[in-house]
C-alpha positions in Angstrom: -20.1 -17.5 55.3 -22.4 -17.4 52.2 -24.6 -14.8 53.9 -21.7 -12.6 55.0 -20.5 -12.6 51.3 -24.0 -11.7 49.9 -24.2 -9.0 52.6 -20.8 -7.7 51.8 -21.7 -7.7 48.1 -24.8 -5.8 48.7 -23.0 -3.3 50.8 -20.5 -2.8 48.0 -23.3 -2.3 45.6 -25.1 0.2 47.7 -21.8 2.2 48.2 -21.1 2.2 44.4 -24.7 3.2 43.6 -24.3 6.0 46.0 -21.1 7.1 44.5 -22.8 7.2 40.9 -25.7 9.3 42.3 -23.5 11.9 44.1 -22.5 13.8 40.9 -26.0 14.5 40.1 -26.8 15.7 43.6 -23.7 17.7 44.3 -22.8 18.7 40.7 -23.8 22.4 41.2 -21.7 22.8 44.3 -18.4 21.6 42.7 -18.8 22.2 38.9 -19.8 25.6 37.7 -22.3 24.6 35.2 -23.5 21.5 37.1 -22.8 17.8 36.1 -23.6 16.7 32.7 -22.4 13.2 31.8 -22.8 13.8 28.1 -20.9 17.1 28.1 -18.0 15.7 30.1 -17.8 12.6 28.0 -17.7 14.9 24.9 -14.8 16.6 26.5 -12.9 13.4 26.9 -13.3 12.8 23.3 -15.2 9.5 23.7 -17.7 10.7 21.1 -16.2 10.8 17.7 -17.4 11.6 14.2 -16.5 10.1 10.9 -15.0 12.7 8.6 -13.1 12.4 5.2 -13.2 8.6 5.5 -11.5 8.4 8.7 -12.5 8.7 12.4 -11.6 12.0 14.0 -12.2 13.1 17.6 -13.6 16.4 18.7 -11.4 18.4 20.8 -10.9 21.9 22.3 -7.3 21.6 21.5 -6.3 24.9 20.0 -4.0 25.4 23.1 -2.7 28.7 24.4 -0.5 31.1 22.6 2.7 29.2 21.7 1.7 25.9 23.2 -0.1 24.3 20.4 0.7 26.8 17.6 3.8 27.4 15.5 4.9 30.8 14.0 4.2 30.7 10.2 5.8 33.1 7.7 2.7 33.8 5.8 -0.3 32.8 7.9 0.6 34.1 11.3 0.5 30.8 12.9 -0.6 27.1 12.2 -1.0 24.2 14.7 1.7 21.9 15.7 1.6 18.8 13.6 0.2 16.1 15.7 -2.6 13.5 16.1 -5.4 14.7 13.7 -3.4 17.5 12.3 -1.6 17.4 8.9 2.0 18.6 8.0 0.6 22.0 6.9 -0.7 22.7 10.4 -4.5 22.3 10.0 -6.9 19.7 11.2 -7.9 16.8 9.0 -6.3 15.5 5.8 -3.7 17.5 3.6 -5.5 20.4 2.2 -3.8 20.1 -1.2 -6.3 18.4 -3.5 -6.6 18.2 -7.2 -9.8 18.6 -9.2 -11.3 15.7 -11.2 -14.4 14.9 -13.0 -15.6 12.6 -10.4 -14.7 14.6 -7.3 -16.0 18.0 -5.6 -13.3 19.6 -3.4 -14.7 21.8 -0.6 -12.6 24.0 1.6 -13.9 25.4 5.0 -12.1 28.4 6.4 -12.5 30.7 9.3 -11.8 30.6 13.0 -12.6 28.0 15.8 -16.3 28.1 14.7 -15.5 27.2 11.3 -13.0 24.5 12.5 -15.6 22.8 14.9 -18.2 23.0 12.0 -15.7 20.9 10.1 -15.2 18.7 13.0 -18.9 18.1 13.8 -20.7 18.6 10.6 -18.5 17.9 7.6 -20.4 14.5 7.1 -23.8 16.4 7.3 -22.5 18.8 4.7 -21.3 15.9 2.4 -24.5 13.8 2.8 -26.8 16.9 2.1 -24.9 17.7 -1.1 -24.5 14.0 -2.3 -28.3 13.7 -2.3 -28.6 16.4 -4.9 -28.4 15.5 -8.7 -25.6 18.1 -9.1 -23.3 16.1 -7.0 -24.7 12.5 -7.7 -21.9 10.1 -8.5 -19.1 12.4 -7.2 -17.0 12.1 -4.3 -17.3 15.2 -2.0 -13.8 15.8 -0.3 -14.1 18.3 2.5 -10.9 19.9 4.1 -10.3 22.5 6.7 -8.2 25.8 6.5 -9.7 27.0 9.9 -7.9 27.3 13.2 -9.0 28.9 16.6 -8.3 32.6 16.7 -8.1 32.9 12.8 -9.3 36.2 11.5 -9.0 38.0 8.2 -6.8 38.2 6.2 -5.7 34.7 7.5 -8.5 33.0 5.7 -7.7 34.9 2.4 -4.0 34.1 2.7 -4.5 30.5 3.8 -6.6 29.7 0.6 -4.2 31.7 -1.6 -1.2 30.0 -0.1 -2.6 26.5 -0.6 -3.6 27.3 -4.2 0.0 28.5 -4.7 1.2 25.1 -3.4 -1.1 23.5 -6.0 -4.4 23.0 -4.3 -7.6 23.1 -6.6 -10.9 23.7 -4.9 -14.4 23.7 -6.4 -16.1 25.2 -3.5 -14.7 27.5 -0.6 -16.9 28.2 2.4 -15.8 31.1 4.7 -17.8 31.2 8.0 -16.5 34.2 10.0 -17.3 37.6 11.3 -17.2 37.3 15.0 -13.4 37.0 15.3 -13.0 40.0 12.8 -15.0 42.3 15.1 -14.1 41.0 18.5 -10.5 40.0 18.5 -8.9 43.2 17.2 -10.6 45.0 20.2 -10.0 42.5 22.9 -6.6 40.9 21.9 -4.9 43.6 19.7 -5.8 47.1 20.8 -4.8 46.6 24.5 -1.2 45.6 23.4 -1.1 48.3 20.6 -0.9 45.6 18.0 -2.1 46.6 14.5 -5.8 45.6 14.1 -5.2 43.4 11.2 -2.3 41.4 12.5 -3.0 38.0 14.1 -4.3 37.9 17.6 -1.6 37.6 20.2 1.0 38.6 17.6 2.7 40.5 20.4 3.6 37.0 21.9 4.2 35.1 18.8 6.6 37.5 17.2 8.9 38.2 20.2 12.4 37.1 19.8 13.7 38.7 23.0 11.7 37.6 26.2 12.8 38.2 29.7 13.5 35.3 32.1 10.0 35.7 33.7 8.1 35.4 30.5 10.1 32.4 29.5 9.4 30.6 32.8 5.6 31.5 32.4 5.5 30.1 28.9 7.1 27.0 30.1 4.8 26.7 33.1 1.9 27.2 30.8 3.0 24.4 28.4 3.7 22.0 31.4 0.1 22.7 32.7 -1.5 22.2 29.4 0.5 18.9 29.0 -0.6 17.7 32.5 -4.2 18.6 31.7 -4.1 16.8 28.4 -2.4 13.7 29.8 -5.2 13.5 32.5 -7.8 13.5 29.8 -6.1 11.0 27.5 -5.7 8.5 30.5 -9.3 8.6 31.4 -10.6 8.9 27.8 -8.8 5.5 27.2 -10.0 3.9 30.5 -13.1 1.8 31.3 -13.6 4.1 34.3 -14.9 6.8 31.9 -18.3 5.0 32.2 -18.4 5.9 35.9 -20.4 9.2 36.8 -18.3 9.6 40.0 -14.9 9.1 38.2 -16.3 11.6 35.6 -17.3 14.0 38.4 -13.8 13.9 40.1 -12.1 14.3 36.8 -14.1 17.3 35.9 -13.4 19.0 39.3 -9.7 18.3 38.8 -9.8 19.6 35.2 -11.4 22.8 36.3 -8.8 23.4 38.9 -6.0 22.7 36.2 -7.8 25.2 33.9 -8.0 27.9 36.6 -4.2 27.5 37.2 -3.7 27.9 33.4 -5.8 31.0 33.3 -3.8 32.5 36.2 -0.6 31.9 34.4 -2.0 33.2 31.3 -3.2 36.4 33.0 0.3 36.9 34.5 1.9 36.3 31.1 -0.3 38.9 29.6 0.6 41.4 32.3 4.2 40.9 31.9 4.2 41.3 28.2 1.9 44.4 28.4 4.4 45.9 30.6 7.3 45.2 28.2 8.6 48.0 26.1 6.8 47.6 22.6 8.7 47.1 19.4 7.7 47.4 15.7 8.1 43.7 15.1 5.5 42.9 17.8 3.0 45.8 17.1 3.2 46.9 13.5 2.3 50.4 12.4 1.0 52.8 14.8 -3.0 52.9 14.8 -4.7 55.9 16.2 -8.0 54.9 17.8 -10.4 58.0 18.0 -13.4 56.0 19.5 -14.6 52.4 19.7 -17.3 52.6 17.0 -14.8 54.2 14.5 -12.4 51.3 15.3 -15.1 48.7 14.8 -16.1 50.3 11.5 -12.6 50.0 10.3 -12.6 46.4 11.2 -15.7 45.8 9.3 -14.4 47.6 6.2 -11.3 45.4 6.3 -13.4 42.3 6.6 -15.5 43.4 3.7 -12.3 44.0 1.7 -10.8 40.6 2.3 -14.0 38.8 1.5 -14.1 40.9 -1.9 -10.5 39.6 -2.4 -11.6 35.9 -1.9 -14.4 36.4 -4.3 -11.9 37.9 -6.8 -9.6 34.9 -6.2 -12.6 32.7 -6.8 -12.9 33.8 -10.4 -9.1 33.4 -11.1 -9.1 30.0 -9.3 -12.3 28.8 -10.8 -14.0 27.9 -7.6 -17.3 29.0 -6.1 -17.0 31.2 -3.0 -19.7 31.2 -0.3 -19.3 33.7 2.5 -21.4 33.2 5.7 -21.7 35.5 8.7 -21.8 33.4 11.8 -24.5 33.9 14.6 -23.5 34.9 18.1 -25.4 35.0 21.4 -24.3 38.6 22.2 -25.9 40.0 19.0 -29.0 41.4 20.5 -32.3 40.1 19.3 -30.6 37.2 17.4 -32.1 34.6 19.8 -34.1 34.1 22.9 -31.6 32.4 25.1 -32.7 29.3 27.1 -32.2 29.0 30.8 -29.3 26.6 30.0 -27.7 29.0 27.7 -28.0 31.8 30.2 -26.1 29.7 32.7 -23.4 28.4 30.4 -23.2 30.5 27.3 -23.8 34.1 28.4 -21.6 36.5 30.5 -23.9 38.8 32.3 -21.2 41.1 33.6 -18.6 43.2 31.7 -16.9 41.1 28.9 -14.9 42.4 26.0 -16.3 39.9 23.6 -19.9 40.8 24.5 -19.2 44.5 24.1 -17.7 44.1 20.7 -20.4 41.8 19.4 -23.1 44.0 20.6 -21.6 47.2 18.8 -20.1 45.2 16.0 -22.9 42.8 14.6 -25.0 45.7 13.3 -22.0 47.1 11.5 -21.2 43.6 10.2 -24.7 43.4 8.7 -24.2 46.8 7.0 -20.9 45.4 5.6 -22.7 42.3 4.3 -24.9 44.6 2.3 -22.1 46.2 0.7 -20.7 42.6 -0.2 -24.0 41.9 -1.8 -24.1 45.0 -3.8 -20.5 44.3 -5.0 -21.6 40.7 -6.3 -20.1 38.6 -3.5 -22.0 35.4 -2.7 -22.8 36.3 0.9 -25.3 35.1 3.4 -26.1 36.5 6.7 -26.6 33.8 9.2 -26.8 36.0 12.3 -30.5 35.5 12.6 -30.7 31.9 11.9 -31.6 30.9 15.6 -34.2 33.7 16.0 -37.0 31.2 16.3 -35.1 28.4 17.8 -36.3 27.5 21.3 -33.7 24.8 22.1 -30.1 25.4 23.4 -27.5 25.9 20.6 -24.7 27.7 22.2 -22.1 25.8 24.2 -19.8 28.4 25.9 -19.6 32.1 26.7 -17.6 32.9 23.6 -19.2 31.9 20.3 -19.2 28.2 19.9 -22.3 25.8 19.5 -23.5 22.3 20.3 -24.3 19.7 17.7 -27.7 21.1 17.0 -26.3 24.6 16.5 -23.5 23.2 14.0 -26.0 21.0 12.3 -28.4 23.9 11.7 -25.6 26.0 10.4 -24.5 23.2 8.1 -27.9 22.7 6.7 -28.3 26.5 5.9 -24.8 26.4 4.2 -25.7 23.4 2.0 -29.2 24.9 1.2 -27.4 28.0 0.0 -24.8 26.1 -2.1 -27.5 23.9 -3.7 -29.7 27.0 -4.6 -26.7 28.5 -6.4 -24.6 25.7 -7.6 
């Protein structure tokens, strides 16, 4: 009997060990980018960072369209207040801070890259600054006015609005450029939405929706909730330590995401076919050619940054503007094999087209900002000599190394001019 029990236990252990090895052997067959325990666990939010004296969790949680965002009368949209988000619709603590002799209040604004910089590297920024004599003995508070999809003038308006509500900042960091050149071309122009309007304004703004659109939005929200519930269950379960369970969850999550993308595509088609109205499109914009369109967006980006710089003088804060790097900016980085697999779209891609044509124009616009006295820094070439992987997806986002490198460059600039 004892021998049978031992044999049974050995058999069970062999089966379990085999199951734990399967993801590494079969990962490429079932998962697009292959099996990566670290990346999947990061998606489950089991890795957390300490920020602003509280523990926050990293998330790709900007949702889709109306799912996780609320229409806002001044800012276009903000996030639904929920776990990790404050009542004003931004990630992290309340952004209404007051100045003091023993504190330094820092605001980070921009799109999803700026938001993730805050999530991943706010502590690094804080620690870098606190080592310097200029910040010695002061508490460095860092808040975020960044959201996925934000593009100018949403940064300008967010800072201005919070100041109108009583916020007092010592430093404002604006990390942007990619959304400003890409989203007007990919998300506004196809739907005849005025370029400076928020992305997806044709969806956020609609009061009258036909039944098909309403059903699709409901289905989209339901799919998002099912996907999120599945993630939360595993994130809080001991089974997240199992490679095989992570493997199964990732396959299921990919399938759920594909369904969401299908619904989203159908939603966009239905909205595109709807008769446009002024509330959803804004003024008519004549597009003579792509380069002229992109030049207009760069001019708008330059003007909004100059406005933030002017606001800094009246608001008594220091403004630091940074152009974010991007993998589609030709010559900016030699991509690793990993990045070519997970972070580069080889075929036609609206984001790639806009970035390739737009980044040279952004650099020219940046020179105008410098000539006009704006505290501007071009980070587009920061990874030119970096041999390791820094990009994490086919859009514009980074891994921890990427965000830490950007954070160090930002703090170096602040310390050099503070």
